[in-house]
All heavy atoms as an XYZ file, in Angstrom:
782
protein
N     -39.587    107.724   -134.028
C     -39.431    107.020   -135.280
C     -38.001    106.484   -135.370
O     -37.046    107.184   -135.087
C     -39.698    107.974   -136.450
C     -39.489    107.304   -137.784
S     -39.412    108.452   -139.161
C     -41.118    108.495   -139.610
N     -37.882    105.249   -135.768
C     -36.551    104.665   -135.912
C     -36.001    104.971   -137.296
O     -36.748    105.203   -138.243
C     -36.619    103.128   -135.737
O     -37.482    102.586   -136.726
C     -37.120    102.756   -134.350
N     -34.685    104.990   -137.385
C     -34.041    105.251   -138.671
C     -34.326    104.087   -139.610
O     -34.328    102.931   -139.200
C     -32.541    105.424   -138.478
N     -34.601    104.395   -140.856
C     -34.843    103.333   -141.822
C     -33.958    103.554   -143.036
O     -33.377    104.615   -143.226
C     -36.316    103.319   -142.243
O     -36.642    104.504   -142.928
N     -33.854    102.510   -143.825
C     -33.066    102.597   -145.047
C     -33.644    103.663   -145.971
O     -34.846    103.919   -145.951
C     -33.092    101.265   -145.790
C     -32.347    100.185   -145.094
N     -32.110     98.981   -145.678
C     -31.772    100.110   -143.873
C     -31.430     98.209   -144.859
N     -31.224     98.874   -143.747
N     -32.769    104.258   -146.742
C     -33.219    105.173   -147.784
C     -32.664    104.694   -149.109
O     -31.633    104.020   -149.174
C     -32.812    106.652   -147.540
C     -33.480    107.205   -146.309
C     -31.324    106.820   -147.475
N     -33.390    105.042   -150.157
C     -32.954    104.737   -151.507
C     -32.814    106.057   -152.250
O     -33.696    106.912   -152.196
C     -33.967    103.835   -152.195
C     -34.168    102.539   -151.410
C     -34.018    101.312   -152.236
N     -33.942    100.118   -151.415
C     -34.962     99.493   -150.852
N     -36.185     99.969   -151.007
N     -34.786     98.411   -150.143
N     -31.705    106.209   -152.905
C     -31.440    107.399   -153.692
C     -31.532    106.992   -155.151
O     -30.898    106.030   -155.582
C     -30.052    107.992   -153.365
C     -29.770    109.209   -154.232
C     -29.974    108.347   -151.882
N     -32.343    107.724   -155.899
C     -32.620    107.397   -157.295
C     -32.112    108.535   -158.175
O     -32.456    109.700   -157.943
C     -34.140    107.203   -157.507
C     -34.452    106.929   -158.961
C     -34.652    106.091   -156.610
N     -31.299    108.191   -159.156
C     -30.767    109.173   -160.097
C     -31.202    108.762   -161.495
O     -30.943    107.633   -161.924
C     -29.230    109.250   -160.023
C     -28.799    109.667   -158.623
C     -28.691    110.211   -161.083
C     -27.315    109.553   -158.388
N     -31.865    109.659   -162.189
C     -32.297    109.412   -163.565
C     -31.210    109.897   -164.513
O     -30.689    110.999   -164.349
C     -33.608    110.141   -163.848
C     -34.729    109.669   -162.984
N     -35.550    108.633   -163.336
C     -35.133    110.069   -161.754
C     -36.431    108.419   -162.379
N     -36.197    109.288   -161.402
N     -30.892    109.060   -165.494
C     -29.839    109.419   -166.448
C     -30.244    108.969   -167.844
O     -31.051    108.052   -168.010
C     -28.522    108.758   -166.050
N     -29.665    109.628   -168.826
C     -29.912    109.249   -170.215
C     -28.588    109.252   -170.961
O     -27.781    110.166   -170.829
C     -30.958    110.177   -170.889
C     -30.489    111.610   -170.954
C     -31.343    109.655   -172.250
N     -28.360    108.189   -171.720
C     -27.133    108.068   -172.508
C     -27.275    108.879   -173.792
O     -28.330    108.866   -174.419
C     -26.868    106.607   -172.851
N     -26.219    109.577   -174.188
C     -26.286    110.310   -175.451
C     -26.326    109.341   -176.628
O     -25.768    108.240   -176.556
C     -24.998    111.126   -175.460
C     -24.091    110.461   -174.491
C     -24.949    109.736   -173.504
N     -26.999    109.731   -177.693
C     -27.126    108.850   -178.863
C     -25.772    108.460   -179.432
O     -25.602    107.346   -179.918
C     -27.978    109.524   -179.928
C     -29.445    109.595   -179.569
C     -30.289    110.159   -180.690
O     -29.905    110.010   -181.865
O     -31.339    110.748   -180.376
N     -24.805    109.362   -179.379
C     -23.489    109.097   -179.954
C     -22.593    108.234   -179.063
O     -21.509    107.845   -179.465
C     -22.775    110.413   -180.285
C     -22.436    111.218   -179.066
N     -23.355    112.053   -178.465
C     -21.306    111.296   -178.336
C     -22.786    112.618   -177.408
N     -21.545    112.180   -177.308
N     -23.038    107.937   -177.822
C     -22.240    107.136   -176.891
C     -23.168    106.324   -175.985
O     -23.359    106.645   -174.813
C     -21.328    108.042   -176.065
C     -20.298    107.262   -175.259
O     -20.296    106.012   -175.318
O     -19.500    107.909   -174.558
N     -23.733    105.267   -176.542
C     -24.741    104.474   -175.842
C     -24.231    103.849   -174.546
O     -25.005    103.586   -173.631
C     -25.276    103.383   -176.769
N     -22.937    103.627   -174.419
C     -22.387    102.991   -173.230
C     -21.907    103.959   -172.164
O     -21.366    103.536   -171.132
N     -22.111    105.255   -172.361
C     -21.569    106.260   -171.446
C     -22.105    106.132   -170.025
O     -21.339    106.231   -169.055
C     -21.844    107.662   -171.985
N     -23.396    105.933   -169.884
C     -23.993    105.846   -168.548
C     -23.487    104.594   -167.834
O     -23.112    104.641   -166.661
C     -25.531    105.872   -168.608
C     -26.147    105.548   -167.252
C     -26.012    107.234   -169.093
N     -23.450    103.482   -168.547
C     -22.967    102.245   -167.933
C     -21.510    102.369   -167.505
O     -21.136    101.932   -166.415
C     -23.153    101.071   -168.880
C     -24.616    100.722   -169.074
C     -24.821     99.528   -169.976
O     -24.399     98.414   -169.583
O     -25.395     99.707   -171.064
N     -20.680    102.975   -168.338
C     -19.266    103.157   -167.989
C     -19.120    104.040   -166.752
O     -18.329    103.734   -165.846
C     -18.515    103.748   -169.177
N     -19.878    105.126   -166.698
C     -19.831    106.020   -165.542
C     -20.297    105.297   -164.281
O     -19.689    105.426   -163.215
C     -20.682    107.262   -165.795
N     -21.360    104.513   -164.399
C     -21.885    103.751   -163.260
C     -20.822    102.810   -162.700
O     -20.601    102.756   -161.480
C     -23.133    102.967   -163.669
C     -23.532    101.938   -162.654
C     -24.225    102.307   -161.504
C     -23.190    100.601   -162.815
C     -24.585    101.367   -160.551
C     -23.539     99.650   -161.869
C     -24.233    100.035   -160.741
O     -24.567     99.105   -159.789
N     -20.163    102.060   -163.569
C     -19.157    101.096   -163.107
C     -17.972    101.800   -162.452
O     -17.466    101.355   -161.418
C     -18.692    100.203   -164.256
C     -19.742     99.235   -164.689
N     -20.237     98.245   -163.874
C     -20.402     99.123   -165.861
C     -21.165     97.548   -164.518
N     -21.287     98.065   -165.728
N     -17.549    102.901   -163.012
C     -16.438    103.664   -162.432
C     -16.796    104.165   -161.040
O     -16.031    104.006   -160.078
C     -16.089    104.834   -163.343
C     -14.959    105.671   -162.808
C     -14.583    106.760   -163.780
N     -13.649    107.677   -163.151
C     -13.265    108.802   -163.684
N     -13.709    109.161   -164.871
N     -12.427    109.588   -163.062
N     -17.967    104.770   -160.918
C     -18.409    105.295   -159.624
C     -18.582    104.162   -158.618
O     -18.166    104.275   -157.459
C     -19.721    106.089   -159.784
C     -19.456    107.360   -160.596
C     -20.331    106.424   -158.428
C     -20.718    108.051   -161.078
N     -19.179    103.056   -159.042
C     -19.422    101.932   -158.126
C     -18.119    101.375   -157.570
O     -18.040    101.034   -156.382
C     -20.208    100.835   -158.835
O     -21.501    101.311   -159.151
N     -17.100    101.278   -158.405
C     -15.792    100.817   -157.919
C     -15.248    101.788   -156.866
O     -14.725    101.371   -155.832
C     -14.799    100.666   -159.064
C     -15.027     99.425   -159.916
C     -13.896     99.197   -160.895
N     -13.766    100.269   -161.881
C     -14.415    100.331   -163.038
N     -15.260     99.372   -163.372
N     -14.230    101.335   -163.864
N     -15.387    103.084   -157.124
C     -14.881    104.088   -156.189
C     -15.670    104.130   -154.882
O     -15.142    104.549   -153.851
C     -14.892    105.481   -156.835
C     -13.849    105.621   -157.932
O     -12.929    104.766   -158.017
O     -13.954    106.574   -158.724
N     -16.923    103.709   -154.913
C     -17.765    103.750   -153.718
C     -17.644    102.504   -152.849
O     -18.191    102.483   -151.736
C     -19.229    103.948   -154.108
C     -19.606    105.331   -154.615
C     -21.070    105.357   -155.040
C     -19.332    106.392   -153.565
N     -16.956    101.486   -153.305
C     -16.822    100.270   -152.504
C     -16.244    100.615   -151.138
O     -15.265    101.351   -151.031
C     -15.947     99.246   -153.213
C     -16.634     98.620   -154.388
C     -15.767     97.574   -155.095
O     -14.583     97.455   -154.845
N     -16.393     96.821   -155.977
N     -16.891    100.112   -150.098
C     -16.445    100.358   -148.733
C     -16.942    101.654   -148.124
O     -16.568    101.983   -146.994
N     -17.780    102.404   -148.837
C     -18.309    103.656   -148.293
C     -19.203    103.353   -147.091
O     -20.150    102.571   -147.212
C     -19.116    104.417   -149.367
O     -18.242    104.752   -150.440
C     -19.740    105.678   -148.797
N     -18.912    103.946   -145.937
C     -19.736    103.704   -144.757
C     -21.204    104.064   -145.009
O     -21.515    105.120   -145.550
C     -19.137    104.643   -143.698
C     -17.727    104.867   -144.150
C     -17.799    104.858   -145.662
N     -22.085    103.152   -144.634
C     -23.518    103.386   -144.760
C     -24.121    102.952   -146.081
O     -25.333    102.798   -146.187
N     -23.302    102.738   -147.111
C     -23.817    102.320   -148.418
C     -24.017    100.811   -148.417
O     -23.065    100.042   -148.225
C     -22.862    102.720   -149.537
C     -23.245    102.283   -150.951
C     -24.570    102.908   -151.380
C     -22.133    102.632   -151.938
N     -25.252    100.383   -148.635
C     -25.561     98.957   -148.673
C     -25.271     98.394   -150.060
O     -24.744     97.304   -150.213
C     -27.031     98.716   -148.270
C     -27.218     99.127   -146.810
C     -27.438     97.271   -148.504
C     -28.655     99.176   -146.353
N     -25.610     99.142   -151.085
C     -25.367     98.690   -152.458
C     -26.053     99.608   -153.439
O     -26.715    100.571   -153.059
N     -25.867     99.312   -154.722
C     -26.523    100.106   -155.759
C     -26.784     99.248   -156.979
O     -26.193     98.172   -157.124
C     -25.704    101.361   -156.107
C     -24.360    101.026   -156.700
O     -24.278    100.469   -157.785
N     -23.300    101.344   -155.998
N     -27.686     99.724   -157.821
C     -28.052     99.019   -159.045
C     -28.198    100.012   -160.184
O     -28.598    101.156   -159.967
C     -29.398     98.308   -158.891
C     -29.425     97.232   -157.841
C     -30.815     96.628   -157.699
O     -31.779     97.395   -157.522
O     -30.908     95.391   -157.765
N     -27.892     99.548   -161.382
C     -28.153    100.323   -162.588
C     -29.323     99.651   -163.293
O     -29.252     98.472   -163.647
C     -26.928    100.341   -163.503
C     -27.105    101.075   -164.825
C     -27.347    102.571   -164.590
C     -25.882    100.864   -165.718
N     -30.398    100.397   -163.473
C     -31.598     99.877   -164.120
C     -31.741    100.518   -165.492
O     -31.663    101.740   -165.617
C     -32.837    100.193   -163.270
C     -32.741     99.794   -161.785
C     -33.972    100.278   -161.042
C     -32.565     98.302   -161.648
N     -31.954     99.690   -166.514
C     -32.113    100.180   -167.884
C     -33.589    100.091   -168.262
O     -34.232     99.063   -168.053
C     -31.282     99.333   -168.840
C     -31.376     99.763   -170.276
C     -30.641     98.827   -171.247
N     -30.006     97.699   -170.616
C     -28.689     97.473   -170.626
N     -27.881     98.282   -171.244
N     -28.189     96.415   -170.030
N     -34.122    101.150   -168.830
C     -35.522    101.169   -169.250
C     -35.740    100.189   -170.392
O     -34.936    100.113   -171.324
C     -35.908    102.579   -169.711
O     -37.211    102.561   -170.267
N     -36.840     99.458   -170.329
C     -37.202     98.590   -171.442
C     -38.086     99.336   -172.438
O     -38.294     98.866   -173.547
C     -37.904     97.294   -170.961
C     -36.954     96.453   -170.119
C     -39.177     97.598   -170.195
N     -38.574    100.510   -172.038
C     -39.468    101.278   -172.903
C     -38.765    102.426   -173.623
O     -39.113    102.749   -174.753
C     -40.638    101.835   -172.075
N     -37.805    103.053   -172.955
C     -37.137    104.228   -173.509
C     -35.655    103.929   -173.706
O     -34.895    103.848   -172.734
C     -37.302    105.435   -172.575
C     -38.729    105.890   -172.396
C     -39.337    106.446   -173.667
O     -38.604    107.039   -174.484
O     -40.554    106.263   -173.848
N     -35.243    103.775   -174.947
C     -33.848    103.470   -175.257
C     -32.927    104.554   -174.699
O     -33.162    105.739   -174.913
C     -33.654    103.354   -176.774
C     -32.257    103.026   -177.160
N     -31.735    101.775   -176.964
C     -31.270    103.788   -177.692
C     -30.479    101.774   -177.370
N     -30.170    102.985   -177.815
N     -31.907    104.135   -173.968
C     -30.931    105.069   -173.430
C     -31.272    105.634   -172.070
O     -30.456    106.348   -171.489
N     -32.456    105.337   -171.535
C     -32.837    105.830   -170.207
C     -32.408    104.842   -169.126
O     -32.589    103.628   -169.284
C     -34.344    106.044   -170.113
C     -34.789    107.352   -170.727
O     -33.964    108.005   -171.412
O     -35.951    107.730   -170.526
N     -31.858    105.382   -168.053
C     -31.377    104.569   -166.946
C     -31.807    105.184   -165.623
O     -32.079    106.379   -165.535
C     -29.839    104.512   -166.946
C     -29.264    103.767   -168.102
C     -29.012    104.416   -169.304
C     -28.946    102.423   -167.991
C     -28.466    103.735   -170.379
C     -28.397    101.739   -169.062
C     -28.154    102.399   -170.259
N     -31.801    104.346   -164.603
C     -31.967    104.786   -163.226
C     -30.857    104.119   -162.422
O     -30.629    102.918   -162.550
C     -33.344    104.381   -162.656
C     -33.415    104.639   -161.157
C     -34.461    105.108   -163.373
N     -30.162    104.914   -161.634
C     -29.206    104.383   -160.668
C     -29.902    104.459   -159.323
O     -30.375    105.520   -158.923
C     -27.899    105.200   -160.634
C     -26.965    104.647   -159.556
C     -27.216    105.186   -161.995
N     -29.982    103.323   -158.634
C     -30.611    103.303   -157.324
C     -29.598    102.799   -156.308
O     -29.068    101.692   -156.461
C     -31.834    102.410   -157.294
C     -32.581    102.499   -155.970
S     -33.803    101.221   -155.736
C     -32.769     99.812   -155.454
N     -29.320    103.622   -155.322
C     -28.430    103.186   -154.245
C     -29.245    103.054   -152.968
O     -30.223    103.768   -152.752
C     -27.274    104.175   -154.053
O     -27.734    105.461   -153.727
N     -28.835    102.113   -152.139
C     -29.515    101.883   -150.867
C     -28.539    102.206   -149.740
O     -27.383    101.762   -149.757
C     -29.992    100.440   -150.748
C     -30.770    100.183   -149.476
C     -31.374     98.795   -149.393
O     -31.108     97.965   -150.292
O     -32.107     98.538   -148.435
N     -29.023    102.978   -148.783
C     -28.213    103.448   -147.661
C     -28.826    102.992   -146.349
O     -30.051    102.858   -146.239
C     -28.127    104.973   -147.692
C     -27.372    105.452   -148.894
C     -27.852    105.594   -150.168
C     -26.004    105.794   -148.960
N     -26.854    106.019   -151.012
C     -25.703    106.153   -150.291
C     -24.978    105.857   -148.013
C     -24.435    106.556   -150.690
C     -23.720    106.265   -148.410
C     -23.462    106.609   -149.744
N     -27.995    102.786   -145.351
C     -28.469    102.342   -144.044
C     -29.445    103.325   -143.411
O     -30.353    102.927   -142.697
C     -27.284    102.134   -143.095
C     -26.438    100.946   -143.473
C     -25.197    100.802   -142.603
O     -24.939    101.684   -141.744
O     -24.478     99.818   -142.784
N     -29.237    104.617   -143.675
C     -30.103    105.641   -143.091
C     -29.937    106.935   -143.872
O     -28.966    107.105   -144.624
C     -29.738    105.889   -141.624
O     -28.449    106.475   -141.539
N     -30.864    107.846   -143.666
C     -30.753    109.170   -144.281
C     -29.514    109.887   -143.745
O     -28.812    110.564   -144.492
C     -32.017    109.986   -144.016
C     -32.064    111.372   -144.642
C     -31.894    111.310   -146.163
C     -33.372    112.064   -144.290
N     -29.236    109.714   -142.464
C     -28.049    110.340   -141.890
C     -26.766    109.829   -142.556
O     -25.848    110.607   -142.823
C     -27.971    110.097   -140.382
C     -28.990    110.911   -139.599
O     -29.530    111.906   -140.154
O     -29.249    110.556   -138.434
N     -26.703    108.521   -142.827
C     -25.521    107.955   -143.479
C     -25.350    108.545   -144.868
O     -24.242    108.920   -145.269
C     -25.633    106.435   -143.558
N     -26.457    108.645   -145.621
C     -26.368    109.221   -146.959
C     -25.957    110.685   -146.892
O     -25.056    111.111   -147.603
C     -27.698    109.090   -147.710
C     -27.697    109.872   -148.992
C     -26.954    109.444   -150.079
C     -28.408    111.062   -149.107
C     -26.917    110.177   -151.263
C     -28.389    111.800   -150.268
C     -27.642    111.349   -151.355
N     -26.600    111.441   -146.042
C     -26.301    112.878   -145.959
C     -24.871    113.137   -145.483
O     -24.230    114.083   -145.922
C     -27.317    113.577   -145.064
C     -28.682    113.630   -145.741
C     -29.415    114.891   -145.431
N     -30.538    115.066   -146.329
C     -31.797    115.216   -145.926
N     -32.071    115.211   -144.638
N     -32.754    115.393   -146.809
N     -24.369    112.289   -144.610
C     -22.988    112.423   -144.156
C     -22.032    112.220   -145.330
O     -21.085    112.983   -145.516
C     -22.714    111.404   -143.051
O     -21.384    111.474   -142.633
N     -22.276    111.192   -146.128
C     -21.439    110.959   -147.310
C     -21.596    112.096   -148.313
O     -20.615    112.601   -148.859
C     -21.797    109.628   -147.970
C     -21.132    109.476   -149.285
C     -19.829    109.150   -149.521
C     -21.728    109.684   -150.572
N     -19.583    109.139   -150.873
C     -20.726    109.468   -151.535
C     -23.001    110.044   -150.992
C     -20.974    109.585   -152.898
C     -23.239    110.155   -152.344
C     -22.240    109.933   -153.277
N     -22.831    112.518   -148.537
C     -23.102    113.575   -149.509
C     -22.406    114.885   -149.118
O     -21.962    115.639   -149.988
C     -24.618    113.786   -149.625
C     -25.018    114.766   -150.699
C     -26.528    114.954   -150.762
O     -27.180    114.985   -149.696
O     -27.033    115.063   -151.879
N     -22.291    115.166   -147.845
C     -21.655    116.393   -147.378
C     -20.131    116.303   -147.377
O     -19.452    117.314   -147.232
C     -22.146    116.722   -145.958
N     -19.609    115.098   -147.557
C     -18.163    114.906   -147.528
C     -17.469    115.448   -148.770
O     -18.076    115.671   -149.821
N     -16.174    115.624   -148.644
C     -15.363    116.213   -149.708
C     -15.315    115.348   -150.970
O     -15.221    115.871   -152.078
C     -13.953    116.473   -149.192
N     -15.382    114.042   -150.829
C     -15.223    113.150   -151.983
C     -16.484    113.022   -152.839
O     -16.401    112.605   -153.994
C     -14.789    111.767   -151.514
N     -17.626    113.375   -152.295
C     -18.905    113.154   -152.987
C     -18.916    113.699   -154.414
O     -19.217    112.990   -155.365
C     -20.049    113.758   -152.174
C     -21.326    113.870   -152.935
N     -21.837    115.082   -153.317
C     -22.175    112.934   -153.416
C     -22.958    114.885   -153.992
N     -23.181    113.601   -154.063
N     -18.627    114.962   -154.596
C     -18.718    115.604   -155.917
C     -17.726    114.987   -156.910
O     -18.048    114.779   -158.066
C     -18.483    117.111   -155.818
C     -19.403    117.831   -154.878
C     -20.739    118.259   -155.376
N     -20.784    118.970   -156.634
C     -21.884    118.994   -157.381
N     -22.964    118.374   -156.988
N     -21.905    119.650   -158.506
N     -16.525    114.697   -156.441
C     -15.514    114.139   -157.324
C     -15.861    112.710   -157.748
O     -15.760    112.365   -158.927
C     -14.151    114.154   -156.641
C     -13.032    113.610   -157.504
C     -11.693    113.651   -156.793
O     -11.564    114.145   -155.688
N     -10.687    113.100   -157.446
N     -16.298    111.895   -156.803
C     -16.606    110.492   -157.102
C     -17.779    110.381   -158.066
O     -17.779    109.544   -158.962
C     -16.883    109.696   -155.804
C     -17.456    108.329   -156.097
C     -15.613    109.570   -154.980
N     -18.790    111.219   -157.912
C     -19.996    111.109   -158.741
C     -19.932    111.924   -160.028
O     -20.855    111.866   -160.841
C     -21.239    111.526   -157.934
O     -21.083    112.878   -157.488
C     -21.452    110.598   -156.738
N     -18.860    112.646   -160.249
C     -18.728    113.510   -161.428
C     -18.916    112.782   -162.761
O     -19.521    113.350   -163.681
C     -17.387    114.234   -161.410
N     -18.459    111.533   -162.927
C     -18.616    110.896   -164.232
C     -20.074    110.732   -164.695
O     -20.343    110.673   -165.887
C     -17.955    109.526   -164.042
C     -16.965    109.737   -162.953
C     -17.626    110.728   -162.023
N     -21.019    110.670   -163.770
C     -22.425    110.489   -164.145
C     -23.161    111.810   -164.337
O     -24.172    111.872   -165.051
C     -23.145    109.648   -163.086
C     -24.549    109.168   -163.427
C     -24.537    108.292   -164.672
C     -25.156    108.422   -162.265
N     -22.662    112.853   -163.750
C     -23.366    114.140   -163.750
C     -23.768    114.639   -165.141
O     -24.889    115.131   -165.319
C     -22.544    115.184   -162.996
C     -23.412    116.283   -162.411
C     -22.722    117.071   -161.319
N     -22.491    116.236   -160.150
C     -21.288    115.901   -159.690
N     -20.205    116.366   -160.248
N     -21.165    115.131   -158.633
N     -22.920    114.515   -166.180
C     -23.326    115.027   -167.502
C     -24.537    114.307   -168.096
O     -25.179    114.818   -169.012
C     -22.097    114.792   -168.387
C     -20.967    114.566   -167.468
C     -21.548    114.031   -166.191
N     -24.853    113.118   -167.579
C     -25.945    112.315   -168.143
C     -27.214    112.364   -167.306
O     -28.207    111.721   -167.651
C     -25.474    110.863   -168.314
C     -24.143    110.799   -169.006
C     -23.014    110.361   -168.333
C     -24.006    111.241   -170.318
C     -21.780    110.330   -168.954
C     -22.774    111.218   -170.951
C     -21.671    110.769   -170.265
O     -20.446    110.754   -170.881
N     -27.185    113.100   -166.196
C     -28.381    113.178   -165.360
C     -29.516    113.817   -166.128
O     -29.336    114.802   -166.836
C     -28.094    113.940   -164.070
C     -27.249    113.141   -163.121
C     -27.006    113.857   -161.806
O     -27.366    115.007   -161.620
N     -26.373    113.157   -160.889
N     -30.670    113.234   -165.973
C     -31.854    113.635   -166.728
C     -32.727    114.537   -165.870
O     -33.301    114.089   -164.893
C     -32.621    112.379   -167.141
C     -33.810    112.625   -167.997
C     -34.440    111.282   -168.347
C     -35.676    111.457   -169.182
N     -36.282    110.166   -169.496
N     -32.810    115.797   -166.239
C     -33.642    116.754   -165.497
C     -34.503    117.514   -166.494
O     -34.323    118.696   -166.720
C     -32.784    117.697   -164.685
N     -35.430    116.824   -167.108
C     -36.292    117.442   -168.117
C     -37.558    118.005   -167.483
O     -38.635    117.474   -167.634
C     -36.626    116.448   -169.223
C     -37.210    115.146   -168.693
O     -37.352    115.005   -167.464
O     -37.520    114.273   -169.505
N     -37.390    119.102   -166.766
C     -38.532    119.734   -166.125
C     -38.786    119.215   -164.723
O     -39.528    119.809   -163.966
N     -38.166    118.095   -164.376
C     -38.337    117.541   -163.043
C     -37.016    117.562   -162.318
O     -36.171    118.410   -162.559
N     -36.846    116.619   -161.467
C     -35.595    116.517   -160.743
C     -34.860    115.258   -161.167
O     -35.493    114.234   -161.438
C     -35.836    116.529   -159.222
O     -34.577    116.444   -158.557
C     -36.724    115.398   -158.775
N     -33.555    115.323   -161.248
C     -32.758    114.170   -161.662
C     -32.485    113.227   -160.507
O     -32.146    112.063   -160.723
C     -31.437    114.643   -162.266
N     -32.615    113.710   -159.275
C     -32.286    112.914   -158.098
C     -33.466    112.903   -157.139
O     -34.077    113.936   -156.891
C     -31.044    113.488   -157.371
C     -30.713    112.681   -156.131
C     -29.854    113.551   -158.309
N     -33.770    111.732   -156.606
C     -34.800    111.604   -155.583
C     -34.274    110.799   -154.416
O     -33.480    109.879   -154.606
N     -34.700    111.149   -153.215
C     -34.317    110.421   -152.006
C     -35.606    109.911   -151.382
O     -36.515    110.685   -151.091
C     -33.557    111.321   -151.018
C     -32.305    111.891   -151.691
C     -33.199    110.533   -149.753
C     -31.600    112.950   -150.860
N     -35.668    108.589   -151.188
C     -36.887    107.960   -150.689
C     -36.579    107.132   -149.457
O     -35.646    106.330   -149.442
C     -37.488    107.040   -151.765
C     -37.853    107.778   -153.012
C     -36.926    107.955   -154.034
C     -39.118    108.307   -153.177
C     -37.248    108.649   -155.193
C     -39.447    109.017   -154.335
C     -38.499    109.170   -155.323
O     -38.840    109.866   -156.466
N     -37.389    107.327   -148.422
C     -37.272    106.530   -147.208
C     -38.155    105.296   -147.364
O     -39.272    105.389   -147.896
C     -37.754    107.366   -146.025
C     -37.605    106.677   -144.702
C     -38.022    107.603   -143.560
O     -39.160    108.101   -143.575
O     -37.170    107.832   -142.701
N     -37.658    104.166   -146.926
C     -38.453    102.940   -147.001
C     -39.563    103.036   -145.960
O     -39.299    103.121   -144.763
C     -37.583    101.690   -146.771
C     -38.447    100.433   -146.774
C     -36.497    101.593   -147.825
N     -40.803    103.067   -146.427
C     -41.958    103.184   -145.534
C     -42.524    101.832   -145.145
O     -43.083    101.680   -144.068
C     -43.041    104.027   -146.208
N     -42.358    100.850   -146.021
C     -42.847     99.501   -145.736
C     -42.156     98.539   -146.666
O     -41.734     98.906   -147.769
C     -44.358     99.419   -145.949
N     -42.024     97.303   -146.230
C     -41.409     96.268   -147.054
C     -41.903     94.904   -146.608
O     -42.246     94.727   -145.441
C     -39.887     96.356   -146.959
N     -41.941     93.955   -147.521
C     -42.322     92.576   -147.203
C     -41.189     91.657   -147.585
O     -40.415     91.936   -148.446
C     -43.572     92.168   -147.957
C     -44.830     92.848   -147.466
C     -45.211     94.082   -147.971
C     -45.589     92.262   -146.475
C     -46.347     94.714   -147.515
C     -46.739     92.896   -146.016
C     -47.118     94.108   -146.541
O     -48.248     94.738   -146.089
């Protein structure tokens, strides 16, 4: 099997008292991640159905590239601004998905 791109999905929710918190954290982290080896890009998606719900989706060249970055010393510090808003209501706040097919 050849290495394929992976997408990492993080679910987040903005607190009612600070509607811009998730967006601010996303922009801060994205600036800090510029030039990260293996990172192709990322997007902040806002729910049209649930006010304050967001998804951050990053695309990586491979699972190995993501895991290498995740195991590095800077990972926890760089992503800390978003951590308080991660949504884990009985499920998981983070998902890692391998691209199985694309057109």
